[in-house]
N, C-alpha and C positions, 0 to 999 in steps of 0.2 A: 683660662678663658678659651671659649670655643667660638670661632667666627664662621658664619655660614653665609654664602652668597645667595640672595633670593631676588625674585622679581617683585617689585612693589605692585600690589593689585588695587591701589586706591584711586587711580585715574587711568586715562588712556595712554599716558606716556610710557608705561611699562619700564620704568627705570630700574637699574640694578642697584641693590642695596647690600651692604655688609652688616649683618646683625651679629654683634658680639654678646655672648651670654657668659655669665660667671656662675660659680658654684652656689652663690647665695641667691641666684635668680634674677639679678639685675641685668638690664639690657642697654646696649649702646648701638646706635644706628648711624651709619655714614654712607655716603655714596661710594659705589664700587668703581674705582678708576679703571679696572680691567674689564668692565662690562663692554661687550662689543658694540652696544647701541648707545647707552647713556654716558659712558666714559666718565663716571664720577658725579654727574649732575644729581642734585638732590633738592626737592622742593619741601615746603613745610609739612605737607601731608605725609610724605615718606618719613620725615624725621619724627612724626608723631605716631608711627605704627606701634611702637612699644607702649605708648599710653593707651591706644585702642585695645591692645592685647590685655592690658591690666585694668581696664575700666571696671570699677566695682559695680556699675549699673548694668553691665552686660548680663544677659540671662545665661545661666549655666546648668539649668535643668528645665525639663518641660513644665509648662504651666497649664492648668485647667481652671476655667472660671466656675466657681461654685458660689451660689447666692450672690452673684455680682462681683465677687472678689477673686482675683487670680491667686492660685496657690500652687506651690511646687508639688509635682508628682513624679513617679517613676516613668520610664519610657513605656513600659508595658501598660501602665494605667492610661497614659496619654493615647496610645494607639487603640486601646480597648474603647475609650470614649469616642474616638473617631469612627471605629467600626460599628459602634452601637447606633450612630446617628447618620453618618453620610450615606451608607448603602440604602437606608430607608427612604431618604429623599430621592435618590436615583430610581429606586424601584417604583415609587409612587408617582413621581413627576417627570421622569425621563432624564437623560444625561445632560440635556441643555439646561436643566434646573441648577446645575453646578457651574459657577463662573471661576475662571482662573486669571489672576493678575500677577505678573512678575515685573520686578523693578530693575532699575539700572545696575545695582550691585551684582545681579545674577550674571551679567556679561563679564564681570571681573572675577569670576569664580569658575574653576575648571569643572566642578560638579554641575554648576548651572549651565555652562556651555554645552555639556554632553548629555545631561540627564533630564533636562526640562521636557524635551520632545517625547521621551517615553512616558513621562507623567501625563502630558497632554493627551497622548494617544490612549492611555489607559482610562482616563476620565471620559474621553469621547465626546466632549462638548464643543459646540461652535462658539460659545461665549468665552473667548480668550481675549485678554487685554494686556497691554504692557505700557511702560513709560515711553515707548517709542513714538506713540501718537501724541506726545507732548514734546517731541524731540526731532528725530531724524527721518521719519517715514517718507516724507516727500522726496528726499534725496534718493532713497533706495527705490522708491516707486519709479522715479525718472531713470535710474540705472537699469531697472527691470525692463522698461519699454524701449530704451535707446540701445541697450547692449544685450538684453536677453536674460539677465540675472540680477537680482537685487544686491548681491554682494560684489558685482562688477562695478565698483565705484572708482572713478578716475581720481588719483591722489596727486597733489602737487609734488614734483620732484624737487624738494626744497634745496637740496645740497648742490644742485646744478643750475637752478634758475637764476635769471638776472632781473626778472620783473615779476613781482607778486602782487596781485590785486585781491584783496580780502574784503568780502562783503558780509556784514553781520556776524563776524567771528572775532573772538578775542583769544587767540591761541597762547599768548603769553600768560594768561590766567587759566585757561582750560588745559594747558599743556597739549594742545591739539585735540581735535574732536572730529571723528571720522577722518582722522589724519594722525596716526600714531607716531609721535615724534618727541622724544625727550629734548630738554634744553631749547625750547622754542625761542627764548630771548636770544641765545647765541646764534641760532639759525637765522632769525629775522635780522639781527644786526649784520650778519655776514652778507645777506642779500642786499640790504640797504647800502653796504659799503661798496659792493661791486656793481650795483644797479639801482633799482627803485622798488620801494614797498608803498603801496597805496591802500589805505583803509577807508572803506565806505561804511559809516556807522553814525547813528544819531548821537552817540556819545564818544568823547575822546578817551577811549579806553587805554589801558596800559600798552596794548599792541599799537594803537594809533600814536601814542607818545613816542614809541620806538621807530615808527615808520617815517618815510620821507615826505608823505603827504596824507592829510586827513580830510575827507570829504563828508560833511555832516548832512546826511540825507534825511528826508522826512520818513518816519517809520512806515513800513508796509508798502513802499513804492519802488522796491528794487527791480521788479519786473519792468516797470516803465523805463528806468535808467538803462537796464540791460538791453531792452528792445531798441531803444534809441541808439545805443552803441552798435548793435547789429545793423540798424538802418545806415549808420555812418560807414560801416565797413563795406556794405554793398554800394552805397552811393558814391564812394570815393575809390572804388576798385581795389580795396584792400583785402579781399577774401583770398586766402591761399590755404587749401586743405592739407598741404604737406604730406605726411605719412598716411593720412586717411584718404588721399586721392583715389577714386575708384571704389572706395569702400563705404560710401555715404549715399543714403536714400533720403529724398525730401528736401534737397537744397533749394529748389525753385519755390517750394511751398514756404520755406522760412523767409526767402526773399520777399514773397508776396505779403506775408504777415507783417514784416518789418516796415513795409511802405507806409503803413498807417501810423507809425510812431516816430516821426522826425524829432530831433532834440527840442525844437521849439514847442512841440505839442505836449511834451512831458515836463517842461521846466517848472511850471507852476505846481504840479503835483509833487514832484521830487524835491523841490527847493534847490535844484542845481541848475545853473544857467546853461544854455545851449552850447556856448563856447567850451565850457569845461567838459561837457559830455563828449563833444567831438574830440577834444584833446585826449581824454582818457582812452577813447577808442583808437586813435592814431598811435598813441604811445604803446598801447598793448600790441597792436599789429606790427609796429616798428621794432619792437624788442627782439633781439636775437633768440632768446629763450624766455618764455613767459608762461605764467600759470594763473588761472582765476580760481579762487576758493571761496565758497559760501558756506555759512554755518547757521546757527540757530536763528539769527536775525532774518535769514532768508527762508528757513523751513517752517518756523512757527509764526507765520503771518497769514493774512487772508489769501495771498497768492503764493503760498509756499511751493506748490508744485511747479508753477510757471517760472518762478525765480530760480529754483534749483535746475530746471531744464535749461534756462538761458545761460546759466553759468557754464554748463557743458557745451551749449551751442557756441558760445564765444571761444571756448578752447578749441573746438573743431574748426571754426571759421578762420582762426588766426594760425592754423597749422601746428597747434601745440598739443594735440591729442596724440598720445603714444610716442612721444619723442623725449629724449633726455633733456631735462630742464623745463619741460612742459608739465602735462599731467599724464600719469602712467598708471598701469594696472599692476599692483603688487602680486607676487607669486608666493603665497604663504606655504610653509613646509607641510602644514596639516590642515585639512578640513575646508579648503577653499573649493567651492563647487565648480568654478570656471577652470579649474586645473584638471578636472576629470576628463579622460579621453572619451571620444565618441560623442554622438549627438545628445543634446540636452533639450528638454522641453522649454519653449519660450515662456516667459513670465506672463501671467494674467491675473486679474483681480476681479472682485465682485462676484465670486462664486456663491456667496450668500450675503445677506444683508441683515442689519440689526432690526429687531422686532418692532421697536417703537418709532424711531426716527428714520428708518429705512436707509441707513448709511452702509456703504459697501465694506466688505472684508478686504483687507490688504495684507498680504503675507500671513494669511490664516488668523488675522487678528481683527477685532472691531475697535473703533475709536474709544479711548478711555472716557471721553466726556459723556458717553451714553450709559456707562455702568450704573449710575444712580437710577436712571429711569427704567433700566432693565430689571432692577431689584424691586422698585416700588410699583410698577405697572402690572396689574393682574393679567392673567391669561396664559395660554399654552407657551411654554418656553421661559416663563418668568424665573429669574435667578432667585433661588431660595437658599443656596449654600455657596460659599466663596472660599477659595484657597488662594492665599497670597504668598508669594515667594520673594523675599528680600525686597519688598516694595512698601511705600508709604503714600498711597494715592490720596489720602485725606489732605496731605500737604502739597502733593505734586500735580494734581489734576484740577483744572478750572471748574468752578462750581462746587468747590470742596465742601461748602456748607451743606448742600443737598446730599452729597455723598456721605458725609459724616452721619447725617440723620438716617440715610438709607441703610448703612451698615448695621445700625441698631435694630433694624427690622428683619434682618436675616434670621432664618431658622437655625443656621449653623455656620460657623466660620473657623477656618484653620489657617494659621500663619506660620511659615518658616522664617524666623527672624531672630536676631540676637538682642533686640530691645523691646520693651513694653512702650510703644510709641503712640502717636496720634491715631494710627490705623489699627495696630495690633491690640489696642485696649478693647476693641470690639470683639476680638477673637475668643472663641470658646476653648480653643487649644492653641498654644504657642509652642513650636518645636525649635529650639535653638541649634546653632551650628558652631563649629570651631572658630577660633579667631584666625586672622590671616597668617599668624605665625604657627598655627597648629595644623595647617593643611598644606599639601603640595600645590604647585601652581604652574600653569602654562597658558598663555593668552591665545587660545584657539581663535577667538573672534577678532581680537584687536590686531593681530598680525596680518589679517586680511586687508587692513587699511594702513599699513606701516609705510613710512617713507624710505625704508631700506629693508630688504629681506633678511630676517634673522630667525633663529630658533633658540629658545631658552626655557628650560624647565628648572624649577627650584623645589627642594624638599621642604618638608615641615621642619621648623626650628625647634618647636616644643612638642612634647607628647601630650595627649589629651584622652580622657575617657569618653568624650562626646563623639557620637557617630558623625561621619561626614555627611554633608547635605545630600550626596548621591545615594547614600543608604537610606536616609529619611525619605527621599522622593520615591525610591523604589518600594519602600514599605507602604507609602501612601498609594502608589500605583497598584500594589497588591490588593489593598482594601477596595479601591475603586473597581478592580477586576473581579471582586468576589472571592478573593483568596483568604480573607480574614485578617485579623490583627497580627498574626504570627506568620505572615507570608514569607517564604524562604528567600531572603535577600540574595544569597549566593546563587540560587538557581535563576532568579529573575535577572541578575547581572550576567549570568552565562547566556541567557536568551538575548539580552541587549547586545552583548559582544558578538554573538553569532550573527545577528542581523546586520550589525555594522561591518563585520568581516565579509559577509555575503555581498553587501552593497558595494564594498570597496575592493573586493578581490584580493584581500591580504589576510594572513593569519597572524595572531599575536604570539609573542614569545611565551613559553610556558612559565608559570609562576606569577604572572601579573594578574591583577584584578582591579576592578573599579576603574576610575578615570585613567590610570596609567595604562591599563590594557587597551582601552579605546584609543588613547593617544598613540600607542604603539601601532595599532592598525592604520590610523590616519597618516602617521609619518611614513610607514612602509608603502602605502598606496599613493603618497604624495609625489610631487615632481622631483624631489631630491633623493628619493630612495633611502631615506634615513630610517633609523629605528629608535625606540625609546632609549635603549642602552647607549647609543651614540650621543644623544642629546643629554642624557643624564651624566655622561662622562665629561661634558663641557660646562662646568659650573658658572662660567662667565658668559656663556652663550656661544652659538655658532653664527658667524657672519657669512651669510649666503649671497652677499653682493648687492650692488645697487639695482634699482628697478631697470627692467629690460623691456624693449618693445614686444608687444604680445598680439598685435593685430595681424591677421583676422581671427586667429585661433581662439581668442578669448570670447568671441561673440557667440551668442546663442539665439539670436533673433530668427524669425521665420525666413527672412531674406538672406541671412548670413552677413548682413551689412549693418552699419550704424544707422539706426532709424532716427533721422534728425527731426521729424515732425509727426510722431505717432498721434493718432486721433485721441487716445486716452488722455493725452496731455493737452493738445491744442484745442480740444473741446471746451476748455475753460476760458478761451480767449474772448468770447462774447461778454463774459462777466468782467474781464479786464477792460474791454473797450467801453463798457458802461461806466466803469469806475473812472475812466479818463475824463468823462464828461462831468463828473462831480466837481462842485466848486470846493477849492481848498479853503477850509475854515480855520478860524483861530482857536478852535477847541483844543484841549490838551489830549495828547496820546501817551499812554503808559507803555514802557518797555521794561524788560527784566534786566538783570545783570548777575554776575557771579564773582566770586572772590577766590584768589589763589589758596586761601586757607579753608576753603569750603568745597564740598562736592554735593550739590543738591541738598537733600535733607539729612544725610547720614554722617556728618562730621561734627555736628554742633554740640556733642556731649564731651568733647575733649577740650580741656582748659587751654592746652597749647595752641589750639586752632580757633576756638571761640573767644577771641580776645583782641585787643588792639583795634586796628582799623576794620576788622571784619565785623561790620555792624549792619543792622537792618534799618536803613534810613531812606528817606525819599529824596533823591537828587532833583533839585529844582534850579533852573537857570536864574541868575540875578534879576533879569528883566521881568520874568514871570513872578518871581518872589515879590518884587516891588508892587506890581499891579494887583497881585492877589492878597497882599498884606501879610506875607509870610516872612518870618525871621529865622535865621540860622539857629538851630537848637530848639525852636518851638515845635509844637505839634500841629499836624494838618489832618483834616478829614478828607480821605480820597474815596470817591464814590463812582461806581459804574452802574450799568443797568441792573446788576444782580445783587449788589451789596456795597458795604463800605467798611473801611478800616481807619484807624487813627494811628499815625506813625510820626516819628521825629523827622524834622526837616533838615536837610543838609544843602545849603545854597552853594552852588558850584558852577563855574563856567565850562566844566567838562561836558555838560549836557546841552543839547541844542535847545534854542527857544521853542516853546510850544510842546516840549516833551518832558515827561517826568520818568524817573527810573526807580523801581522798587525790586530788590533782589528776591529770588524765589528760594524755597526750601526752609523758610522760617515759619514761626507760629507754633512754638512749643509750649504754650501755656496749658494745653490739655494733656501733657505727658509729664506729670510731676515725678514719676519714677526716675527720670533722667535729670540728675541734680544740676549739672552744668548748663544743659540746654534750657531747663525751665527757669533758671535764675537769670537768663538773658534770652528770653524767648523770641523777641521780634514779633512781626505780624505775618500772617499767611497771605501772600499776594493772591493766591488762588481763591480767596473768599470774594474777590472782586473780578476774578477771571470769568468770562462769559462763555458758558458751554455752547451757546448758539453761534459764536464766532468761530468759523471753521474754514480751513482750506477746502476748496470745492472737490477736487478729484479724490482726496484721501481721507477727508474728515479729521485731519490733524488740527489740534486746538491752536487758536491764536493766543499767544502770550506776549507778542510784540506788536504794538499798535492798537491797544485797547482804548476806546474813548472814555475819558474820565473827567470829572470835575474835582477841583481841589479848593478847599477853603480852610481858613484857620480853625483849629479845633477849639 
């Protein structure tokens, strides 16, 4: 038996696993007790990595659609097909006629982290989309304008805080999100034991169950609550900037803004009484070490940017920015932009806009909700070809019925993916990649949001004949650049490495290639002066220590200070003030939810995970069930402005009255090639997601707080 320590790449926790392989090919997975970060913690997804590796439905050869049917072909045949069709579209209609969409798994893949950008540059299109605009873009937008860089995200120092306020997040299920932290249950329990954990959420989630207090807020009203807490801090003289004193611009502007939002003014909208709001603010300010954390409930709502901004504002005003036990800025060993010496350009957005709905670019991407209309609307810049990388937008983007139909109208589509799923069934060419056990791994992106600074690389456990995704992306880049189907991958990789070395001022060790060579450059130019060889020699990881204060050096704003009230954010306040005057109705609002045994849409074909309580049901409060005539186990029709679905009902008091919850990532009835998922398909919540409901500044889709009607089916 051979045992290999690896990093689990299936969620943001980056847990260490021990994978034992035998001569007959069987696998056994357990948590790595010697791992410097996770110390043996293992969740169901990590335990299922062997099943994912052996899944008989995974694609193991390229597929080309012929007469409407996908058939296996050789790699040369697949790239010849791409070369015969993609350059023609570019030559005839221009580079913006090609769209690129990359999904959430690409962030969990070393190839995706390092080689997506060269592919985007080679294609040369402005029509770039990702799962980020149905996820975290408002948080990164706020970081960009407050601190100067979208990756400068303030992370709760979980292991030293005494008071944690969580809004719209369920880290016991997500294992952290924009907060890389294994064993969140253990960490939350430790905070609750020494202090207090408050969860603000319309649903009593697993995190709320483990917390010391749960506050059931009305969906989409977090900005009102947070502004009322800011109002309380100013009104009661509780503002203390702490380590940020002298490094903050815009304090008086925030004070003026908050004057319009006393707790009494927001109580009806939030469903939280004024006394509770004031108490939450006082307890936060009075805690010796406190941190405020907001996640998808705060980012994927109609005031996602304002809510994300106010999370950071509260951390600043209570003196908890950049202090141990508060929120701090990680210092990753590789690839963190805010660790580079010298001046950096401040963040800006809106450098171009979408063609049809005129929505702004953010982080060189357009909102995914406009992808369908950019395909179907004629005119210059119309998307006629699409490349997807590890993404399933037909399931993950609101208005997915329109997108599903739009993909069928494309002239050409290429997908890098391991499954024939709801999206890739439209592809003319599908290019598979290795399993997680067949490729090496290092979490370049996720360590930038870790609650402790570490470095860990893991080798491939199994050999494979499949090329790595980085080779596939370089070959695609070669075709897009006019080099033909046999573009010299080694030479293209040399060019990428030379560019990265020039940018970072470091040379790689000889003999390395691909992701390891780029990683070596990033490690050598990073703040710890490490090398790939050093990280490789530490199979259980290198512990680089707890988070440390980084102000003011981490800042890249034009002023060199924390910009507390940037106009790009505060410009959305008029919309918020108008919403404050809306009458709170008794109509139902739908929110999403996730499960520990699931990760968006890409874990449902594993029997170990798609079982038991991991079900696609509509959570309904008993009061609402009675008045609507719904019975536990019956079916309900859920309808929004754009569509309807029929889903089983689960009556539960874990959901707030007036709110229903439907998990995202389901709806596998159109992917029969995936036997486990199609046998238990669930319904696609994004069939009733409204692509017109957006966060104002960023265009991020609203998936929490969608108005719906529910009746017995």
